[in-house]
C-alpha positions, 0 to 999 in steps of 0.5 A, a space after each residue: 375276438 372274444 373278450 372274457 370278463 370275470 365279475 367275481 362276487 366273493 369267492 375263488 376262481 381259476 380260469 382256463 382258456 381251451 380250444 377244441 378242434 372241429 374234429 377231435 382226435 382221440 389222443 388230443 381232446 383239447 388244446 389249452 390256449 391260456 391257463 391261469 395258475 394264479 400261483 402268485 399276485 403277479 398272475 393278476 397283472 395279465 388281467 385289467 380291472 374295471 371299476 363299476 362303483 366308487 368302492 374297490 373290490 379287493 382281489 388277491 391270490 390265495 388257496 382254497 381246497 388245495 387249489 390256487 385261485 383269485 379271491 374277491 372280497 366286495 363290500 358295497 363295491 362292483 368291479 370286473 377283472 377282464 382278460 382279452 383273447 382273440 379266438 376264431 369261432 371256426 375253431 369251436 373255442 370254449 372257456 373252462 373255469 372252477 368257482 366257489 361261493 362263500 357268501 351270497 349277496 344279502 337280498 331284500 327281495 326274491 333273486 331275479 334274472 329279469 329285474 334290475 333291483 335284485 340283479 346281483 350274483 355271488 359270481 359272474 363270468 361274461 364272454 363278450 363277442 367282438 363287433 366292429 361297432 361297440 353297440 353291436 357286441 353281444 355277450 353271454 353272462 354265466 352266473 351262480 345264484 342261490 335260488 334260481 335253478 341251474 340251466 335257467 336262462 333269460 335276457 339281461 334286464 339291461 340289454 337284449 345283447 346279453 343272454 344270462 345263463 345260470 350255471 350253478 345254484 345253491 351253496 358250494 359243495 
């Protein structure tokens, strides 16, 4: 089972769950298992929220650059939206999304993947790999950073069970 956790910083997000067969026929590149349109606030009902601080993050459905998306506004808050989907690793599943960064976290020190004191990102997506024993679960944390180059990876400063990968770097285009 794969658990998708979206920790959105400030900006919009559209999510797609797609499954690609091992041998891809030319006429069918991928099969969509779940597509979130975020056309109304009801679309957020399929997602659960996990509060990680005393303050709430404000999630809403909006339009950005002609696309429907989820907007998250955070003021000294931390939370995650998460969606659970059972997938077989034998089917080579993958997740696809679009994201946009409007405002990066204010920093006192240099941005870092390896230090807890500056471990805050404008947008994050976790893909969690199920294990029967909770402490054996592993995850990939995809992040958007301001200064760390795309393609950079590291172990999480919180646990060796999470690998961090920078997918985007710098301001939105």
